[in-house]
N, C-alpha and C positions, 0 to 999 in steps of 0.2 A: 269844339265841344261836341260830344255825341248828342244827337237829337233825342236819344232815348231818355236821358236824364231830364231833359226839358219837358217831356210830355208824359212821363211814367205815372205821375199822380193822377192826371186827367184820365189816362187809359184805365187805371185801376178803378176809378170811380165809374167810368163808362161800363166796364165789365160787370159791375154789380147791378146795372140796369138792363142787362141783356134780356131780350124777350125769351120766353120758353122755346125750346127747340122745335116743338110742333108748330108754334106760331111762325117761327122763322121759315120753316119749310113751306107752310101754307102760303105765306106772303111771297116767297120765291116762285112757287108754282103759279100763282096768280100773275106775276110779272112775265113768266114764260108764256102763259096762255095768250097774253096780249102783246107779246114782244115789246115790253116796256122796260124802263130802267136802262142801265148801261148796255150798249149793243156792240158786238164785234161784226165788222163787215169789211170786205175788200173793195167796197165801192161799186159804182155802176149797178148792175142788176144782180150782184152776188148776194148770197143768203145772209140775212141778219140773224146773228146768234145772240139771244138774250144771255147776258153774263149771269143772270139769276139761275141759269141751268147748273152752274157750278156750286151755287149756294145749296141747291137741291142735293147735289152729289155729296157736299160736305155734311148736310143734315142726315143723309142716309148712312154715311159711315159712322158718324157719332152715335146715331141711334143703334146701329148694329153693335158698336162697342159696349153701349150701356145694356143691351140685351144679353151680351156675353157675361157682363159683370155689372149689375145695377149700382154698385158702389164705386165704379171706375172714376178716377179723377186724375188730372195731370195734364200733360201736353203731348199731343201727337206732333212728331217732328219728321219732316221729309226734306230731302235734298233734291233740288232740281237738276236738270241736265246741264252739262258743262259745254261751253264752246270748244270743239275739238280742232286740232290741226292735222294736216295730212302728213303722216310719218314724221320725218325730221324737218319738215318745211314749216313756214309760217302761213301757208295757205289754209284758209278756214272754210270747210264745207258748210253749206247752208244749215243753220241751226234748226234742230227739231227737239222740242221739249220732251223730257222723260215722261212716260205715259201716266204713271201713278200720280206724279206731281201735277200734271196737267188736269187730271180728273178732278182734283180738289181745288186747284187755284186758277185754271184757265189761262195761265201766264205763258201762252205759246211763244211770245216774242221776247221773253226775258231769260237770258242764260245765267248760270252761276248763282242761283237764288236758293234760299231756304224758305220753308213755310211751316207755321205751327197752327194747330187747332187746339183750343182749350177744352178740357173735359171737366164738367159735363155740359157747359153752355154752348160750345161749338164756335167760339169767336176765332176768326181767322186773322193771322198776321203774316204778311209777306216781307221777306228780307231781301233787298236788292242791292247789288254792288254800286258803289260810286267811284268815279274816276278822277285821277289826277290830270293835270294839264296836258301831258303828252298823249295819254289815251283819248282824252276828250277832243284833242285836235284831230285825231284820226277817225274816231268813232262817233263823235258828237258828244254833247253835254250829258252829264249824269241824269238819270231819270228824276223827274220831280215827284216826290213822294205823294203829294196830294193829288196830282194828275193820275198816277198809277192807281191810287186808292179808288178814285172815282171811275176810272177806265175799267177796272176789273171788278168793281162792286165789293170791295173788301172792307173790313172794319179798320185795319191798321196796315200801314206800310212803313218799314223802318230800314235803316242802313244795315247791311249784312254784318258790319263791324259791331253792331249792337246785339248780335244773337246770343253770345255767351251771357252777357249781363241780363238780357231779357229772360232767358231760360232759368237762370239762378233766381231772379226776383219772382217770376211767376210760380215756380215750384214752391218757393217759400210762402208766397201769398196764399196759394191754394191750401197749403197745410194750416196756415194761421186761420184762414176762413173756416176750416173744418173744426178747429179747436173752439173758435168763437161760437160756431153753430152748436157744438156739443154743450157748451156752457149755457147758451140761451135755452136749450132744451131741458136743462135741469139735470144733466147726467152727473153722477158722483165721480170722484176721482178714479175709482176702480174701473168704472165703465169707460172713462176717458183714457185708459191705459197709462196711468201714472199721473194724471192731472195736467200734464203739459205736452202730451204727445197727441197727434191727430188719431182718430179711430183707425184710419187707414192712411198710409203715406202716399203722397202723389207719385205717380209713375211717369217715366219718360218713354213713350211708346214709339218705337222705331220700326221701320219696314224691312223685314227680311223674310224671304220665302222662295221656294223653288218655282220657276216657270217650267211647266211640264212639257212645253213645246220645244224650248231651246235647251233645257237642261241647265240653264244659268240661274243664279240667285239674284233677287233684288238686293241692292246694296244699302245697308243702313246708313242714315245720315251720320256725318262725323264732323266735328269741329274741335279746335284746340280747347281742351278743358272738359270735354265730354266725359272723361274717365271719372270725374267727380260724381257722376250719377250712376255708376255701375251697379250700385246696390239697389237702385229703383228702376233699372232699365228693363223694358219688356220688348223682346224681339219677335214675339209670336202673335199676340192678339190683333195687332193692326193688319197684318197680312191677311188673316182670315176674313176680317171684316171688309177691307177694301176690295179684295179680289172678288169676293162674293157679291158685293154691291155692284161691281162693274158688269157682272153677268146679266143683271136685270136693268134694262134701259128705261129711262124716264120718257115721257111723251116728248120733251124737248130734244132729247138725244135721238129719238126716232125721227124727228123732223130734220135734224141736220144730216142724218144718214140717208133720209129720203132725198135730200138735196145732192149729196155726193153721188148717190146712185143715178139721179137724173142727169147730172153733168157727165158722168162717165158713160152712161147708156147712150146719150146723144153723141159723145165722142166716138164710141164704138160704131155707131151708124155712119158717121162721117168717114171713118176708116174703111168700112165695108164698101162705101160708094167709090172710094178712091183706089182701092186695091186692084191691081191688074198685073198680068205677067210682064216681066221686065223690070219691076221695082225690086228694091231690097227690103228685107225684113225690117231693118232699122228705120226705113222711111215710114213704115206703119206706126212704129213706136213714136217717131217724131210728130206725126200728125195727131196722134192721141194726146200727147203732152201739150202740143200747141193749143188744141181745142179746150182742154180742161183748164189751162192757165188763162188763155185769152178770154174765154167765155164764162169760166167758172171761178176764177181767182184762186185756183188750186196750185200752189207752188210746189207741193210735194206729191209724189206718187205714194200709194200705200205700200208698195213693194216694187221690186225690179220688174219691169214689163217683160212679159213672155210673148214674143212674136214668132211662133214656131210654125213653119210652113213645110209641107211635104214630109219627108222622113224626120225632120226636126221635131215634129209634133208628138213623137213617142218619148221625148225627153221631158219628164214632168216639170222640172224647174229649168227649162231652157232660158237663155238670155243672161245667165250669170257668167262669171269668169270662165273663159274657155269656149263658151257658146254665146257670143255677144250679138245675137240677132243679125247675123251677117250673111244669110243664105239669099240667093237670087230666087225670086218668085218665077215659077214656070207653069206653062199650061198643064192642066190636069191635077195640080196640087190642091190639097185642102189646107186651109189656114186655121190654126188654133191660136187665138189671141186672148191672153189672160192679162188684163190691165185694169187698174182701178186708181182713181185719184183720191186724195184726202183733203179735207177742208176743216180748219180749226182742229187739226189732229184726229178727226173722225174719218174712218176708212170706208172705202167700197172695194169690192173684190168680185170682178165680173169676167167671165170667159165666154167668148163667142167662137163658133166654128162655122166656116163657110168655104165654098169652092172659089178659088182664085179666078177661074175662067168664067164664072157667072152662071154655071149650071152644074148640077150634081151628076156624077156617073152613077150607075146602078149600085155599085158597091159602096160608094160614098153615101148615097141616099139610105141604104140599108143600115149602115152603122149610125148615121145621124139619127134616124128614126128610132133606133134601139135606145140611144142615149136620151133622146127627148121623151120617149115612153117612160124611162126610169125617172126623169124629172117630174113628169106629170103624175106618176104613181105616188111618189113621195109627197108632192104638194097636196094631193087628195087626202093623205093620211096624217099630215102634220097637225098637231093640236096638243094642248096640255095633256100630259099623262103617257104619251108614247115615248119609247126609248130611242135614242139615236142609234144604238146598235141594231135595233129592229129595222130602222129606216135604211141603214146601210145594206142590210140583207135584202130588203125589197128592191133596192136599186140593182143589186147583183142579179136578182131573179129576172128582171126585165131585160138586162143586157144579155144574159145567157139565152133568154128566149129569142132575142133578135139574132144572135149568132147561130142558133139552130135554124132560124128562118132563112138565113142567107147561105146555109150549107157549110159554115166553118166548123160547127159542132154537129155531131150525130145524135139525134134524139132516139134512134133505134126503133122508131115506130111505136113506142110505148106511150103510156099516159104522160103528157107533157109535164104536168106539175110534178109528178113522181120522179121523172128523169132529172128535172132541174134541181130537186132537193138532193138527189144523189150527187149531182155535180157540185152543189154547194158543200156537201159533206166531204167531197174530195178537194175542197179549196180551189176549185177551178175559177171561181169568180175573181179571185185575187190575181190570176194570170192576166186577165184582161182589164181589171180595174185595181191596180196595185196600190191604191191610195184610199184614204177614208172618204166618206161621202161629203164631208164638210167640217166646219169648225165654227166656234163662236167668233163674232166680229164686232168691233167697236172702235175704241181708240187705237187698238192694234189690229192688224189684219187677222192674225191668229191670237184672238183675245183670250184673256186669262179665265181661269175657273174650270178648265176642262176636267182635270183630275184633282179637284180639291179634296182635302181630308174628309172622310165620311161619305164620299161619293163613290160610285162604282169604279173599280180598278180597270186598268187597260187590259184588253184581251191579249192572249198570246198567239191567236190564230193568224195565219197569213191574211193580209188585207185588213182584217179587223184591228190588228195591232197598230195600224197606221191611223186609226181614228184618233182625233184630238180630244174627244170626249166620249164617254159611254153613258152620259147622264140621261135621266128622264127630262123631257122638255116641259117648260112651264111658260106661262104668259109673261111677256116682257123680254124673253130671250131673243137674240137675233143670230141666226145661223146662215152659213152658206150651204146651198144645195148644189153640189157639183159632181154629178156622175160623169164617168168617162169610160171610153173603150179604146184601148191602145194595142198595137202589135209590136211588142218589144222582143227582139230576137233572143236575148238571153233567157227571158221568161218562157218564150215559146219552146226553145230548145230544152229547157228543164222539164216542161210539161210533157214533151215527146218522150222523155226518159222516165217519167213517173208512172208507175203501174196503175195508180188510181185515176190518173188524168188522161193518159195517152189514148185510152179506148174511146174517148169522146171526140178526139180531134180527127178531122178529115184532111185530105190532101188540099182542100180549098184554103186551108190556113196559109199555105205558101203563097197564094195569090195576094195576100195582104202584107207580106213582108215588104217593108219600105213604104207602106201606106201612111204610117204616122199614127194619128189618133184623132179622136173627137172628144171634146169636153164642153159641157154647157154648165155655166155657173151663175146663180142668182143669189142675192142677199134677201133673206126671208125673216120677217118678224112673226113670232108666235103670238097669236091673239087669244082671247078668252075661249073661243070656240073653233079655232082653226089657224089660219095663217094669212099674212099679207105679203105679197112679193113686192119688194121695194125696187127691184131692177126692171127696167123698161126697154129691153132689147128685143129685136126680132127673134122669134123662136120657131114658129111654124115655117116649114120649107117655103111656102108661098110668100111669107113675110120676108124671109131672107132674100129670095130671088127678086122680089119686087123692089126692095131697098137697093139692091145692087144694080138694078136697071134704072135707078133714079126716082123711084116712087117716094111719096111723102112719108114722113114719120114724125110723130105718132100717126097711126092709121086712122081712117074715119070709123072703122069698125074693128072690134077686137075679135079676130077669128079663132082665138085660142083662149077662151075664158078659163079653161082648166089651169092655166098658169097663174091665175089669181093676181095678175098685175093690177095695181091701183094707179091708174094713170094720173099724172100730175105734171105741173110745170112751175118754174120759178117766175114770179111776177112781182116786181117792186120789192125784191128781197124776201118774199114769203112764198111758201109752196102752196099752190092752189090746185085742187083736184079738177079733173076734166070729166065731162059727161060724155061717155062713149056710147 
């Protein structure tokens, strides 16, 4: 017998007693602030995530839906990630939950699920699969519904086989409740649209929308019999609300991202200490993954690790198919390592650059200082109200200034600021930094909301068109700040043939062919009056060299407060700030 029929009456009665949405959110935020209620942790000293964080997320999305349409009612329905297999084999890669589903339900460990939120009260119901004897023999017993309910802090957990009956019943119940409410308010038959119809019919809200980074669409949930609701199906409202809600992080989300940045920053430091000529790039990747999993409980990387050394560092997304982190490290190379771990599906995205030999050459130092100057300049300007496009241009200015300083570009002895503006007008910045300054980050490395409807459109200019957002920044956003300077032969050759650009290039540019590149990347939270750098990596040249020679980290003194690093460590599953 289905478990739904046995409990549906009790569930309906419970739903009538649901606390107001604002009260639910306030209670969840209180649990987050004290790390109380159900907790997710990987054990040992790994971070304790209050599952109430996902209750806050649910309340934000429901509130956003009601702000779009105060009369909205019905069910939000999402389909979770499915356990995949590799090509035609039965090998199962490690499961990772679909991001929108995770944002609302926090069910990172459960595949092949569905979830609903009722409107307007926001009650959450998770539908999990149960197994027959054969599957249970291999994969373990079916989930215990009551255990999952308590574990995830949800109102209801049901068998996925009950989904169709649940949706049918709840949509009908919501309409009947509306009719009863209209009657109790004394509305006449005309006002009730015929005396037996609800004022507005309940809708089934599904997730569909364009991811402007990948070009792919979020796939609406589907189950056998869903066509019955085609006349009340809404594929637009939910995407607008949930993607915009994900742009602005709650304090609990900031805490978990502070943890992922701490774990990943300390792993970068360990790799810096270990790196030396004679190693392979993949060994650096392995050391990073070992540290983040062993000491941080991070089973997943946020993205494919980029361990680009020497000439490899001018390939922006090195490490993927065809470039599998396979170069031998040699004396005189500079390493560009872009690696970040995720915890409970929340990402970090960090890049460090350092000399493999333990000391910078003059040219390496010049490029590194130019990129660091760009980071510092942007950090100083980040605050609510600035636009990401303007920040990108500021980074380009600093890098061009550094290239003039080391003789790669010719300033012509004229006013430096004026010359740099002319270079920018000629799109010269995009030759040396052919990517955007950064992106939103959260549950996904390239997080959603970059080019939402009603927000600034993507620029068509070189460099700027690579930006993953052009939005004005606001409190609660988290962005990566990742200026870089690269010497990419096809781009240099194109510039040498471009009438607007070649007049600024000197013969010195040929000295940097084969150099690779430098990138520095930190994850930064926008605060009410500025920003907080969540990343805790060595950035000043003296910090980098000190760590590589065995110096302690974090340091006793912050020699580069301009980076706005807020020093912290994980202690007994909570992040604690350090007094520097």
